[in-house]
FIZARO-665061 format. One record per residue: x, y negated, z negated of N, C-alpha, C, O in turn; residue in three letters. Coordinates in steps of 0.02 Angstrom, whole numbers, padded with zeros to 5 digits, always signed. Atoms other than C-alpha are relative to their C-alpha. Layout:
XYZXYZXYZXYZALA
...
//
This chain:
-00073+00003+00024+01889+00594-07649+00033-00054+00030+00023-00069+00089UNK
-00028+00064-00031+01998+00438-07633+00071+00023+00010+00101+00053-00035UNK
-00072-00010-00006+02168+00456-07557+00041-00044-00051+00026-00101-00068UNK
-00051+00043+00040+02317+00408-07670+00070+00017+00028+00080+00064+00066UNK
-00070-00013-00019+02505+00395-07646+00016-00044+00064-00026-00082+00089UNK
-00035+00032-00053+02613+00326-07508-00043+00000+00068-00042-00046+00109UNK
+00041-00014-00062+02490+00395-07372-00066-00030+00002-00100-00035+00053UNK
+00064+00033+00003+02342+00309-07438-00019-00055+00048+00019-00103+00054UNK
+00012+00047-00043+02251+00210-07312-00007-00072-00027-00047-00083-00072UNK
+00002+00065+00037+02277+00026-07351-00042-00051+00042-00053-00039+00101UNK
+00042+00045-00031+02168-00128-07310+00037-00028+00057+00099-00032+00056UNK
-00033+00031-00056+02200-00209-07145+00028-00069-00034-00002-00102-00077UNK
-00022+00067+00022+02317-00361-07170-00019-00051+00060-00029-00037+00119UNK
+00014+00050-00052+02283-00524-07086+00056-00009+00057+00116+00000+00047UNK
-00046+00005-00054+02358-00555-06918-00006-00072+00026-00062-00099+00023UNK
+00005+00060-00035+02403-00722-06831-00005+00004+00073+00030+00044+00104UNK
+00005+00001-00075+02354-00755-06655+00048-00040+00028+00061-00095+00004UNK
-00052+00040-00025+02489-00808-06543-00035-00036+00062-00072-00008+00103UNK
+00027+00037-00060+02448-00953-06422+00021+00023+00065+00077+00047+00075UNK
-00016-00025-00068+02442-00911-06242+00063-00040+00028+00073-00100+00022UNK
-00062+00028-00042+02606-00934-06141-00025-00047+00052-00079-00037+00080UNK
+00017+00042-00049+02604-01077-06027+00011+00031+00073-00025+00017+00121UNK
-00024-00030-00057+02689-00975-05895-00049+00059+00017-00053+00103-00027UNK
+00050-00051-00017+02556-00858-05807+00030+00047+00058-00008+00085+00089UNK
-00030-00034-00057+02675-00781-05678+00008+00074-00003+00057+00096-00032UNK
-00010-00067-00018+02646-00596-05635+00005+00036-00073-00032+00016-00119UNK
-00003-00050+00058+02694-00464-05773+00066-00021-00046+00081+00013-00096UNK
-00057+00012+00045+02855-00557-05845-00016-00071-00024-00031-00116+00016UNK
-00003+00059+00028+02845-00698-05964+00063-00016-00048+00063-00004-00108UNK
-00059-00001+00033+03023-00744-06009+00024-00073+00015+00000-00112+00056UNK
-00046+00058-00016+03151-00888-06024+00052+00014+00052+00051+00065+00087UNK
-00048-00013-00062+03294-00908-05906+00052+00060-00028+00080+00100+00010UNK
-00041-00065+00026+03394-00782-06025-00036+00062-00005-00007+00113-00026UNK
+00037-00063+00001+03257-00656-06013-00045+00003-00055-00104+00015-00040UNK
+00045-00002+00056+03180-00659-06183-00025-00067-00022+00005-00120-00012UNK
+00038+00052+00024+03053-00773-06263+00044-00028-00061+00065+00011-00103UNK
-00038+00022+00057+03149-00895-06386-00022+00018-00065-00080+00004-00079UNK
+00019-00013+00076+03141-00837-06569-00044+00065-00007-00064+00081-00063UNK
+00045-00056+00005+03039-00683-06532+00032+00063-00005+00071+00076+00042UNK
-00035-00076+00002+03099-00506-06578-00037+00045+00054-00096+00041+00069UNK
+00029-00043-00067+03076-00379-06435-00026+00070-00030+00007+00099-00074UNK
+00037-00060+00020+02962-00226-06465-00011+00037+00065-00035+00008+00114UNK
+00016-00035-00059+02954-00088-06340-00054+00052-00019-00048+00087-00070UNK
+00054-00049+00008+02799+00016-06328-00008+00052+00057-00036+00035+00110UNK
+00003-00046-00048+02809+00176-06231-00071+00035+00009-00095+00059-00043UNK
+00068-00028-00006+02639+00245-06167-00050-00059-00012-00103-00048-00041UNK
+00048+00061+00015+02558+00065-06172-00042-00034+00054-00065-00091+00050UNK
+00038+00034-00054+02470+00042-06011-00074+00000-00011-00111-00041+00017UNK
+00071-00002+00027+02303+00094-06093-00005+00031-00068+00045+00048-00099UNK
+00021-00031+00061+02219+00162-06244+00035-00034-00061+00042-00095-00066UNK
-00026+00010+00063+02299+00163-06413+00074-00039+00014+00090-00087-00021UNK
-00065+00032-00013+02475+00113-06339-00010-00078+00009+00024-00120-00021UNK
+00009+00068-00024+02399-00049-06255-00022-00039-00072-00003-00097-00080UNK
+00024+00036+00050+02315-00094-06424+00061-00016-00049+00069-00071-00076UNK
-00061+00018+00038+02481-00072-06519+00039-00056+00025+00056-00100-00014UNK
-00032+00055-00032+02569-00186-06393-00031-00060-00017+00003-00106-00039UNK
+00042+00064+00012+02429-00317-06414+00015-00017-00073+00033-00074-00088UNK
-00011+00018+00079+02449-00308-06607+00070-00027-00006+00079-00079-00036UNK
-00073+00027+00011+02641-00329-06596+00007-00066+00029+00047-00107+00006UNK
-00001+00072-00031+02611-00477-06485-00031-00050-00044-00006-00105-00054UNK
+00028+00045+00049+02498-00553-06605+00047-00010-00062+00034-00058-00099UNK
-00040-00001+00057+02631-00527-06737+00064-00041+00016+00109-00046-00026UNK
-00046+00041-00021+02748-00640-06633+00061+00040+00040+00117+00014+00044UNK
-00049-00034-00031+02846-00511-06537-00008-00004+00078-00064-00010+00102UNK
-00009-00002-00070+02902-00511-06351-00008+00076+00017+00039+00114+00007UNK
+00008-00070-00010+02825-00343-06299+00015+00022+00071-00001-00010+00121UNK
-00015-00037-00065+02889-00228-06164-00047+00058+00002-00040+00106-00035UNK
+00042-00058-00014+02748-00118-06103+00025+00047+00044+00047+00024+00097UNK
-00030-00041-00046+02806+00035-06023-00046+00067+00009-00076+00087-00040UNK
+00038-00060-00009+02718+00192-05950+00019+00027+00065+00060-00001+00102UNK
-00026-00039-00060+02734+00314-05810-00019-00027+00070+00021-00024+00117UNK
+00023+00029-00062+02632+00231-05671+00012-00072+00006-00009-00112-00036UNK
-00004+00073-00013+02681+00069-05599-00057-00048-00003-00056-00101-00035UNK
+00064+00037-00002+02505+00007-05561-00033-00020-00061-00060-00074-00072UNK
+00030+00001+00067+02447+00039-05729+00032-00050-00052+00002-00092-00086UNK
-00033+00049+00043+02586-00046-05823-00002-00068+00017-00002-00111-00028UNK
+00006+00068-00023+02575-00200-05716-00068-00032-00015-00074-00092-00027UNK
+00068+00024+00018+02388-00211-05747+00001-00020-00082-00025-00072-00102UNK
+00001+00013+00071+02419-00200-05941+00035-00060-00012+00011-00103-00049UNK
-00043+00067+00003+02554-00334-05927-00032-00060+00015-00028-00112-00017UNK
+00035+00067-00015+02448-00449-05836-00058-00021-00046-00075-00079-00054UNK
+00051+00008+00052+02309-00425-05963+00034-00036-00065+00010-00087-00090UNK
-00032+00026+00059+02428-00457-06111+00040-00066+00014+00052-00103-00033UNK
-00033+00055-00014+02520-00593-06021-00041-00068-00008-00010-00121-00008UNK
+00042+00053+00015+02377-00712-06051+00007-00027-00070-00014-00083-00085UNK
-00008+00008+00077+02418-00709-06237+00065-00012-00023+00071-00035-00080UNK
-00062+00008+00022+02603-00716-06245+00054+00038+00045+00036+00063+00098UNK
-00046-00024-00040+02767-00650-06182-00005+00075+00007-00014+00110-00043UNK
+00002-00073-00016+02765-00478-06104+00048+00017+00060+00060-00025+00103UNK
-00040-00028-00054+02877-00375-05988-00024+00070+00019-00031+00111-00027UNK
+00021-00052-00020+02819-00235-05884+00054+00050+00027+00091+00029+00071UNK
-00050-00049-00022+02931-00076-05856-00030+00068+00010-00066+00094-00032UNK
+00021-00062-00013+02896+00082-05776+00049+00049-00034+00109+00039-00027UNK
-00041-00047+00030+02963+00230-05877-00038+00064-00010-00096+00065-00032UNK
+00029-00071+00018+02930+00420-05888+00037+00030-00058+00094+00051-00048UNK
-00026-00025+00064+02967+00480-06069+00029+00067+00008+00077+00086-00026UNK
-00022-00070-00013+02989+00654-06000+00069+00008+00026+00099+00061+00023UNK
-00058+00000-00030+03145+00600-05914+00053-00045-00039+00050-00107-00038UNK
-00040+00046+00042+03288+00547-06028+00041-00055+00042+00056-00109+00018UNK
-00033+00049-00044+03376+00459-05885-00045-00061+00015-00024-00118+00019UNK
+00041+00064-00006+03227+00350-05856-00012-00038-00065-00025-00098-00062UNK
+00004+00034+00067+03213+00307-06042+00067-00036-00009+00068-00096-00024UNK
-00069+00033+00003+03406+00273-06044-00004-00063+00038+00010-00116+00011UNK
-00001+00061-00037+03384+00151-05899-00039-00060-00028-00019-00117-00031UNK
+00046+00043+00029+03236+00072-05977+00034-00044-00055+00039-00105-00052UNK
-00037+00032+00057+03330+00035-06141+00058-00043+00019+00072-00095-00012UNK
-00062+00043-00030+03483-00030-06043-00031-00063+00035-00002-00116+00025UNK
+00028+00055-00036+03376-00148-05939-00031-00058-00052-00026-00119-00048UNK
+00030+00054+00051+03284-00222-06090+00052-00033-00047+00047-00091-00066UNK
-00049+00027+00042+03435-00241-06196+00045-00056+00036+00070-00105+00008UNK
-00040+00052-00034+03524-00330-06049-00043-00065+00014-00021-00121+00001UNK
+00039+00055-00038+03384-00438-05972-00052-00030-00044-00072-00087-00031UNK
+00054+00036+00044+03253-00466-06118+00029-00013-00066+00013-00065-00094UNK
-00018+00021+00062+03346-00455-06278+00013+00068-00047-00009+00123-00030UNK
-00012-00058+00049+03403-00337-06424-00074+00025-00024-00119-00009-00047UNK
+00067-00043+00025+03264-00207-06462-00002-00002-00078+00046+00018-00113UNK
+00010+00002+00070+03196-00236-06635-00047+00063-00024-00034+00095-00075UNK
+00051-00050+00011+03044-00108-06628-00006+00042+00057-00002+00021+00115UNK
+00011-00056-00056+03019+00048-06530-00060+00041-00026-00055+00068-00081UNK
+00058-00034+00023+02844+00130-06541-00014+00041+00067-00021+00017+00122UNK
+00014-00047-00051+02814+00295-06442-00071+00029-00007-00085+00069-00052UNK
+00072-00019-00001+02626+00321-06402-00014+00049+00052-00069+00077+00048UNK
+00023-00034-00054+02634+00421-06243-00018+00068-00014+00021+00101-00048UNK
+00030-00060+00009+02529+00578-06244-00039+00026+00053-00060-00013+00096UNK
+00047-00042-00045+02429+00708-06145-00041+00043-00049-00022+00052-00107UNK
+00047-00042+00043+02289+00816-06213-00030+00049+00052-00051+00030+00106UNK
+00043-00057-00044+02215+00983-06137-00037+00035-00052-00010+00061-00101UNK
+00042-00028+00040+02067+01047-06217-00024+00068+00041-00049+00065+00097UNK
+00013-00064-00040+02041+01239-06172+00013+00056-00049+00056+00052-00093UNK
-00017-00061+00040+02033+01407-06253+00078+00026+00017+00108+00013+00069UNK
-00067-00023-00018+02201+01493-06269+00007+00047+00056+00063+00052+00082UNK
-00003-00039-00051+02159+01617-06138+00000-00037+00068+00020-00009+00120UNK
+00010+00042-00067+02127+01479-06005+00069-00042+00007+00076-00082+00053UNK
-00061+00043-00007+02304+01405-06036+00058+00030+00038+00062+00091+00037UNK
-00061-00026-00034+02462+01431-05935+00065-00045-00026+00060-00099-00055UNK
-00061+00027+00023+02642+01387-05969+00011-00075+00013+00036-00116-00027UNK
-00007+00077-00015+02636+01223-05879-00026-00046-00046+00003-00099-00060UNK
+00041+00046+00048+02508+01151-06000+00044-00014-00061+00050-00071-00085UNK
-00050+00018+00059+02636+01179-06145+00062-00031+00022+00094-00062-00021UNK
-00059+00032-00009+02783+01121-06048-00014-00079+00011+00027-00122-00004UNK
+00020+00072-00008+02690+00957-06002-00006-00031-00065+00017-00086-00078UNK
+00021+00030+00071+02630+00934-06182+00071-00015-00035+00082-00069-00063UNK
-00065+00005+00045+02811+00964-06258+00045-00053+00039+00081-00089+00004UNK
-00045+00048-00034+02901+00856-06124-00025-00068-00018+00018-00111-00028UNK
+00023+00062+00003+02788+00708-06152-00004-00014-00081+00011-00070-00101UNK
+00013+00023+00073+02752+00717-06347+00050+00030-00041+00055+00007-00098UNK
-00068-00017+00043+02907+00807-06415+00066-00021+00025+00111-00044-00011UNK
-00069+00028-00029+03048+00768-06298-00004-00072+00007+00046-00107-00003UNK
+00010+00079-00012+02973+00589-06261+00026-00037-00060+00069-00080-00052UNK
-00026+00039+00056+03000+00529-06444+00072+00012-00012+00107-00034-00034UNK
-00070-00016+00004+03168+00617-06447+00047-00043+00041+00096-00074+00018UNK
-00038+00038-00044+03233+00536-06293-00005-00073-00022+00047-00105-00027UNK
+00004+00070+00023+03167+00365-06351+00044-00015-00056+00084-00062-00052UNK
-00027+00016+00063+03231+00370-06523+00077+00008+00009+00113-00037-00013UNK
-00076-00005+00001+03410+00436-06486+00031-00042+00045+00091-00054+00041UNK
-00027+00057-00051+03427+00310-06338+00008-00062-00035+00059-00096-00026UNK
+00009+00071+00036+03385+00159-06444+00046-00001-00067+00070-00053-00088UNK
-00031-00003+00062+03471+00217-06603+00073-00031-00004+00090-00067-00052UNK
-00060+00033+00005+03644+00167-06563+00004-00080-00003+00043-00112-00038UNK
+00016+00078+00004+03588-00015-06531-00023-00024-00068+00002-00073-00096UNK
+00026+00016+00069+03489-00015-06696+00052+00012-00056+00052-00028-00102UNK
-00043-00021+00045+03625+00064-06798+00060-00057+00001+00086-00078-00051UNK
-00053+00052-00005+03756-00065-06728-00019-00065-00031+00024-00099-00058UNK
+00019+00065+00023+03649-00216-06779-00021+00013-00080-00028-00036-00117UNK
+00016-00013+00064+03601-00125-06946-00073-00020-00015-00090-00035-00072UNK
+00070+00011+00016+03416-00157-06924-00042+00020+00061-00017+00014+00117UNK
+00049-00024-00048+03267-00089-06824-00052+00043-00026-00046+00073-00080UNK
+00063-00039+00011+03100-00002-06823-00012+00050+00047-00010+00034+00107UNK
+00021-00049-00052+03054+00158-06738-00068+00034-00028-00077+00056-00085UNK
+00070-00032+00020+02876+00223-06739-00014+00054+00043-00001+00047+00103UNK
+00024-00061-00046+02812+00390-06671-00069+00013-00013-00084+00022-00072UNK
+00072-00020+00008+02624+00424-06646-00005+00078+00008+00004+00107+00061UNK
+00011-00070-00008+02593+00603-06691-00073+00014-00012-00113-00015+00025UNK
+00073-00019-00004+02425+00674-06746-00010+00044-00064+00036+00073-00093UNK
+00018-00050+00049+02332+00769-06879+00010+00066+00038+00021+00116+00004UNK
-00012-00063-00037+02352+00902-06741+00069+00023-00007+00082+00079+00016UNK
-00063-00019+00011+02535+00905-06791+00005+00019-00075+00060+00032-00099UNK
+00007-00019+00078+02484+00943-06976-00041+00065-00006-00023+00110-00044UNK
+00055-00053+00002+02335+01063-06947-00016+00016+00077-00044-00026+00113UNK
+00018-00011-00061+02322+01153-06787-00072+00020+00022-00096+00076+00010UNK
+00060-00006-00020+02156+01129-06712-00021+00045+00052+00021+00055+00096UNK
+00020-00056-00052+02054+01262-06602-00004-00039+00067-00030-00095+00071UNK
+00010+00017-00069+02064+01235-06417+00041-00059+00017+00026-00095+00065UNK
-00052+00052-00011+02206+01113-06425+00073+00020-00011+00114-00017-00037UNK
-00059-00036+00020+02350+01234-06433+00066-00044+00029+00108-00061-00013UNK
-00051+00032-00012+02476+01141-06322+00017-00066-00031+00075-00080-00045UNK
+00003+00067+00034+02438+00968-06397+00030+00012-00073+00077-00021-00095UNK
-00021-00013+00065+02458+01045-06572+00075+00020-00003+00113-00002-00047UNK
-00072-00026-00005+02625+01131-06524+00052-00058+00008+00106-00060-00022UNK
-00043+00060-00007+02700+00969-06466+00000-00053-00056+00049-00087-00072UNK
-00002+00045+00054+02636+00866-06605+00029+00028-00067+00050-00012-00109UNK
-00033-00028+00052+02699+00985-06736+00082-00017+00005+00117-00033-00043UNK
-00075+00019-00013+02876+00955-06654+00010-00074-00013+00062-00094-00041UNK
-00011+00075+00006+02851+00768-06655-00002-00018-00070+00035-00063-00089UNK
+00001+00009+00070+02810+00772-06836+00063+00014-00036+00089-00025-00077UNK
-00066-00028+00029+02963+00873-06882+00059-00047+00020+00103-00060-00021UNK
-00050+00040-00016+03074+00760-06778+00000-00066-00035+00052-00090-00059UNK
+00009+00064+00025+03007+00600-06841+00009-00008-00082+00034-00056-00110UNK
-00009+00002+00072+03000+00645-07024+00069+00012-00015+00096-00024-00057UNK
-00069-00017+00015+03171+00720-07027+00054-00063+00016+00107-00073-00014UNK
-00045+00053-00016+03243+00564-06939-00003-00056-00057+00045-00087-00079UNK
+00009+00053+00055+03163+00449-07071+00045+00018-00058+00077-00029-00083UNK
-00047-00025+00048+03264+00551-07202+00075-00015+00020+00118-00037-00018UNK
-00075+00008-00014+03422+00542-07105+00027-00078+00008+00086-00096+00006UNK
-00026+00070-00006+03413+00349-07082+00000-00035-00058+00019-00094-00059UNK
+00000+00041+00063+03390+00307-07260+00065-00038-00018+00119-00008-00016UNK
-00057+00040+00019+03509+00170-07312+00040-00033+00061+00092-00065+00051UNK
-00033+00030-00056+03555+00116-07134-00027-00067+00019+00006-00103+00057UNK
+00040+00061-00027+03432-00031-07112-00046+00018+00055-00086-00024+00075UNK
+00047-00021-00054+03341+00067-06975-00043+00056-00028-00020+00103-00061UNK
+00056-00041+00029+03182+00156-07018-00035+00038+00059-00034+00019+00118UNK
+00042-00034-00050+03073+00284-06932-00059+00020-00036-00058+00050-00090UNK
+00064-00014+00035+02889+00298-06966-00041+00055+00040-00053+00050+00100UNK
+00045-00055-00025+02785+00451-06935-00077-00018-00004-00105-00026-00058UNK
+00063+00031+00002+02612+00396-06880-00053+00062+00010-00053+00098+00060UNK
+00048-00059-00011+02470+00523-06910-00070-00025+00001-00099-00039-00051UNK
+00067+00015-00011+02305+00478-06840-00047+00060-00002-00027+00117+00007UNK
+00061-00057-00020+02134+00581-06835-00025-00024+00064+00007-00062+00101UNK
+00034+00019-00058+02014+00562-06699-00014-00082+00003-00042-00113-00042UNK
+00008+00071-00004+02015+00378-06633-00041-00013+00060-00036+00021+00111UNK
+00043+00024-00064+01889+00289-06514+00043-00041+00038+00045-00102+00029UNK
-00037+00038-00045+02011+00245-06381-00028+00002+00068-00010-00036+00113UNK
+00028-00014-00070+01910+00308-06237+00047+00052+00041+00044+00057+00102UNK
-00049-00042-00029+02046+00436-06206-00031+00065+00033+00000+00098+00076UNK
+00039-00056-00022+01914+00573-06173-00008-00009+00083-00021+00041+00117UNK
+00011+00010-00071+01902+00500-05993+00070+00032+00032+00068+00064+00085UNK
-00070-00027-00037+02091+00549-05954+00027+00068-00033+00076+00098-00011UNK
-00017-00072+00022+02098+00708-06063-00017+00056+00055-00061+00049+00097UNK
+00013-00052-00042+02108+00871-05970-00033+00051-00029-00022+00065-00088UNK
+00044-00052+00030+01985+01010-05989+00006+00061+00045+00005+00055+00106UNK
-00008-00064-00032+02007+01198-05945-00046+00043-00022-00088+00026-00063UNK
+00052-00047+00020+01914+01356-05957-00063-00023+00028-00067-00041+00086UNK
+00063+00030-00020+01732+01302-05955-00001-00076-00008-00028-00103-00056UNK
-00017+00068+00003+01778+01125-05918-00056-00041-00028-00045-00081-00073UNK
+00051+00046+00020+01607+01048-05938-00022+00013-00070-00047-00031-00105UNK
+00024-00011+00071+01570+01138-06100+00056-00029-00048+00042-00058-00101UNK
-00051+00039+00045+01738+01079-06171-00007-00071-00009+00002-00101-00063UNK
+00011+00075-00004+01702+00906-06120-00061-00017-00046-00058-00067-00082UNK
+00064+00007+00033+01526+00917-06199+00018-00005-00080-00014-00045-00114UNK
-00022+00006+00067+01617+00946-06375+00040-00055-00019+00030-00089-00070UNK
-00055+00047+00004+01763+00833-06354-00023-00069+00004-00002-00108-00038UNK
+00004+00071-00011+01698+00675-06296-00046-00028-00058-00032-00083-00083UNK
+00039+00029+00060+01565+00651-06434+00045+00000-00065+00046-00048-00103UNK
-00050-00002+00058+01692+00702-06565+00047-00057-00003+00062-00082-00057UNK
-00046+00049-00005+01809+00571-06504-00036-00061+00004-00003-00111+00019UNK
+00033+00062-00014+01667+00441-06500-00046-00019-00063-00060-00077-00077UNK
+00050+00012+00052+01550+00461-06649+00032-00028-00063+00084+00000-00081UNK
-00023+00043+00049+01584+00345-06795+00020+00050-00062+00073+00041-00091UNK
-00013-00046+00062+01581+00485-06935+00065+00049+00019+00102+00074-00023UNK
-00062-00044-00017+01713+00586-06842+00059-00035+00021+00114-00011+00007UNK
-00057+00041-00025+01824+00450-06759+00000-00066-00034-00049-00084-00066UNK
-00003+00069+00022+01884+00276-06810+00015-00042+00059+00035-00026+00116UNK
-00011+00056-00056+01896+00119-06721+00077-00009+00014+00117-00012-00032UNK
-00069-00005-00019+02059+00112-06626+00035-00068-00008+00096-00068-00017UNK
-00030+00058+00016+02091-00073-06646+00025-00010-00073+00077-00040-00087UNK
-00017+00000+00066+02088-00055-06833+00066+00048-00007+00116+00029-00036UNK
-00056-00041+00002+02205+00091-06814+00069-00029+00022+00122-00013-00005UNK
-00059+00029-00029+02326-00010-06711+00028-00047-00045+00089-00050-00052UNK
-00023+00044+00058+02334-00143-06849+00039+00036-00048+00094+00013-00063UNK
-00032-00031+00045+02380-00012-06973+00062+00033+00019+00107+00043-00023UNK
-00054-00028-00028+02501+00067-06864+00059-00053+00003+00116-00036-00013UNK
-00049+00053+00000+02598-00095-06842+00019-00017-00067+00079-00020-00082UNK
-00019+00016+00067+02584-00140-07024+00046+00056-00027+00089+00037-00066UNK
-00042-00053+00037+02669+00032-07076+00072-00011+00042+00124-00019+00011UNK
-00062-00001-00031+02802+00022-06936+00048-00063-00020+00108-00054-00033UNK
-00036+00060+00018+02856-00161-06976+00026+00004-00067+00081-00019-00083UNK
-00023-00012+00072+02861-00112-07159+00051+00054-00008+00083+00057-00060UNK
-00051-00051+00000+02971+00031-07123-00019+00056-00052+00021+00081-00091UNK
+00027-00056+00041+02853+00159-07211+00025+00062+00029+00028+00064+00090UNK
-00014-00069-00028+02911+00341-07188-00053+00034+00040-00040+00067+00090UNK
+00056-00037-00025+02738+00402-07149-00067-00044-00017-00073-00075-00070UNK
+00063+00031+00008+02560+00332-07123-00052+00043+00028-00048+00062+00086UNK
+00053-00042-00018+02403+00434-07116-00064-00044+00006-00084-00075-00043UNK
+00038+00051-00018+02270+00338-07036-00075+00008-00023-00109-00041-00037UNK
+00073-00002+00018+02099+00413-07080+00001+00050-00058+00045+00092-00068UNK
+00012-00048+00058+02024+00498-07240-00002+00068+00021+00027+00111-00013UNK
+00007-00065-00018+01978+00649-07140+00069+00039+00021+00078+00099+00011UNK
-00068-00021-00007+02159+00666-07083+00039+00020-00064+00072+00071-00070UNK
-00035-00005+00064+02226+00641-07258-00029+00066-00035+00008+00108-00062UNK
+00030-00067+00039+02104+00778-07329+00022+00059+00034+00035+00109+00001UNK
-00025-00055-00031+02157+00893-07193+00070+00025-00017+00087+00084-00020UNK
-00068-00014+00015+02331+00879-07234+00009+00024-00067+00055+00063-00077UNK
-00003-00025+00072+02299+00906-07426-00029+00064-00006-00005+00103-00047UNK
+00027-00068+00004+02190+01057-07397+00048+00047+00032+00056+00101+00005UNK
-00045-00047-00021+02318+01134-07284+00056+00012-00039+00082+00067-00034UNK
-00051-00010+00046+02454+01106-07414-00019+00046-00059+00023+00084-00085UNK
+00024-00045+00052+02349+01192-07546-00011+00071+00018+00010+00119-00015UNK
+00023-00059-00024+02281+01326-07450+00015+00019+00076-00032+00022+00115UNK
-00014-00003-00065+02369+01359-07289-00031+00059+00038-00049+00052+00096UNK
+00030-00055-00034+02304+01527-07248-00072-00007+00004-00097+00009+00058UNK
+00068+00020+00001+02128+01479-07289-00014-00053+00057-00064-00047+00092UNK
+00006+00052-00049+02150+01324-07174+00003+00042+00069-00045+00034+00107UNK
-00009-00034-00062+02202+01435-07028-00060+00042+00010-00084+00042+00067UNK
+00062-00038-00010+02052+01553-07054-00058-00040+00021-00096-00020+00066UNK
+00051+00049-00014+01934+01400-07056+00006-00020+00073-00042-00023+00111UNK
-00001+00025-00075+02014+01341-06887-00024+00056+00043-00055+00042+00094UNK
+00018-00057-00044+01986+01517-06817-00079+00002+00003-00107+00011+00057UNK
+00071+00001+00007+01802+01511-06876-00027-00054+00051-00070-00043+00093UNK
+00023+00058-00044+01786+01337-06793+00007+00020+00067-00040+00007+00104UNK
-00013-00015-00069+01857+01402-06632-00051+00047+00025-00068+00042+00084UNK
+00050-00044-00023+01732+01535-06622-00071-00032+00016-00114-00006+00051UNK
+00063+00038-00022+01593+01404-06614+00008-00040+00061-00040-00068+00086UNK
-00008+00039-00059+01676+01322-06466-00006+00046+00063-00010+00107+00058UNK
+00017-00041-00065+01654+01381-06287+00055+00055+00010+00114+00049-00003UNK
-00042-00055-00015+01720+01544-06237+00038-00007+00069+00019-00050+00109UNK
-00044+00004-00059+01851+01571-06097-00051+00036+00052-00082+00088+00038UNK
+00034-00037-00056+01761+01611-05926+00033+00064+00013+00092+00075+00000UNK
-00025-00065-00017+01773+01790-05866+00057-00006+00044+00109+00027+00035UNK
-00052+00015-00052+01875+01726-05722+00035-00061-00013+00022-00110+00023UNK
-00032+00064+00011+01991+01595-05797+00050-00024+00041+00102+00007+00053UNK
-00048+00031-00047+02073+01474-05680+00050-00034-00036+00041-00048-00095UNK
-00052+00035+00025+02236+01389-05706-00003-00075+00002+00041-00108-00026UNK
+00009+00064-00010+02170+01219-05660-00037-00032-00050-00089-00005-00070UNK
+00036+00046+00042+02116+01085-05777-00020-00055+00033+00013-00074+00081UNK
+00027+00062-00037+02013+00935-05727+00001-00053-00055+00002-00039-00115UNK
+00002+00062+00037+02010+00757-05791-00074-00004-00035-00122+00029-00015UNK
+00062+00001+00035+01872+00707-05914-00055-00027+00047-00113-00005+00048UNK
+00053+00026-00046+01789+00600-05780-00036+00044+00046-00095+00035+00062UNK
+00031-00047-00042+01765+00747-05669-00039+00054-00040-00088+00081-00015UNK
+00039-00043+00038+01709+00860-05810-00066-00027-00010-00117+00006-00007UNK
+00065+00034+00022+01582+00730-05856-00049+00001+00064-00109+00014+00058UNK
+00043-00006-00064+01518+00723-05672-00028+00060+00008-00088+00063+00023UNK
+00025-00073-00010+01503+00908-05662-00058+00010-00055-00113+00034-00038UNK
+00046-00014+00050+01413+00913-05832-00072-00031+00006-00123+00002+00000UNK
+00060+00032-00012+01284+00775-05800-00044+00007-00042-00100+00024-00023UNK
+00039+00000+00060+01216+00772-05971-00021-00067-00033+00023-00098-00064UNK
+00017+00061+00035+01121+00620-06035+00013-00004-00068+00033-00056-00095UNK
-00006-00004+00075+01128+00679-06212+00077-00011-00019+00093-00044-00068UNK
-00074+00003+00019+01324+00695-06209+00019-00067+00012+00059-00095-00026UNK
-00016+00069-00016+01331+00525-06122-00019-00049-00054+00019-00095-00069UNK
+00020+00040+00055+01232+00447-06260+00045+00013-00066+00066-00034-00100UNK
-00050-00011+00053+01337+00529-06392+00070-00029+00002+00103-00043-00048UNK
-00065+00026-00020+01491+00466-06307+00004-00074+00014+00054-00098+00041UNK
+00011+00065-00019+01428+00287-06292+00056-00043-00027+00089-00082+00009UNK
-00057+00047+00027+01551+00205-06413+00069+00014+00031+00109-00031+00043UNK
-00065-00012-00036+01698+00296-06333+00002-00022+00068+00056-00036+00095UNK
-00006+00031-00069+01646+00239-06165+00008-00075+00001+00034-00101+00050UNK
-00011+00070+00011+01643+00057-06226+00076-00015-00011+00108-00061+00015UNK
-00075+00013+00015+01818+00080-06296+00035+00014+00060+00083-00022+00070UNK
-00038-00013-00066+01876+00156-06124-00003-00068+00044+00048-00087+00074UNK
+00002+00059-00034+01822+00001-06043+00042-00058-00029+00076-00095+00007UNK
-00046+00054+00029+01907-00116-06169+00066+00012+00003+00105-00036+00004UNK
-00067-00023+00008+02065-00013-06171+00026+00021+00069+00074+00059+00068UNK
-00021-00019-00067+02091+00011-05983+00003+00071+00008+00047+00092+00046UNK
+00001-00074-00008+02057+00195-05994-00039+00022+00065-00045+00082+00079UNK
//
């Protein structure tokens, strides 16, 4: 089946490489006024690694002065140092869960770097576990990061964009915000909220010159399985998740996904669905929602059961992998591991 309509995956467009900046000083590449002359400013939240880093790199290639922002200072500084070899970049520490942190970031960028033209929110967390092994904190962390984060970001930058009559907002959601997959309940809960917010914002902004793009990826080979958190039988959860996020038939190349994300955001498209499997899942859910839910339930029964004594603690993928010590899972995750090394995961 071939996708049709506005969500159909389009061919990658050619991009132009930006020559390296002659200034190689630390994590800021700016002129005396703060911004690179003639370059629009793009802020990418959650860009210290993974998909966010790739989106920032792609915007940089399109001629933007990129502001990379993430929760941890050392990670964002490392990302900015890497990107700084190819063009102007500014590093900012920001926790999207905290509206004050987001507000301070937007104020600093508008004052010191330049007017924000593009905002993309990529920041996310993921916990893989059966529902019985989840606790309220898992849902709180997911909602604060992936539902409130995009809301904080968009509502903070919107007055500036509206005043100028132009701007682009992109929110990375997930197929998990359209079809709730098994063993990813906090993630799906937050992503459903993000889809609703971004889609509604796109409608509300029509005719203003400001656009909002809802980005719906499927599984991507970013290397994120190393930082995902696993609960219940953590080793068994890692054993299915890491290969699924790495194998070519199930996941897509993250660099290609980043190009398509930037294409859609800069073009002001209301929504972009990045993979044929995601497109198919959305269509099947729309035609047969009850059947889709039953299928997800059957799939869940094939995944690991909750331990008899379920603990509240989740562990990172690197720890679950160490405990599992499975050469087969490692081989099946090879492409994801390579992506992790490329994308600072």
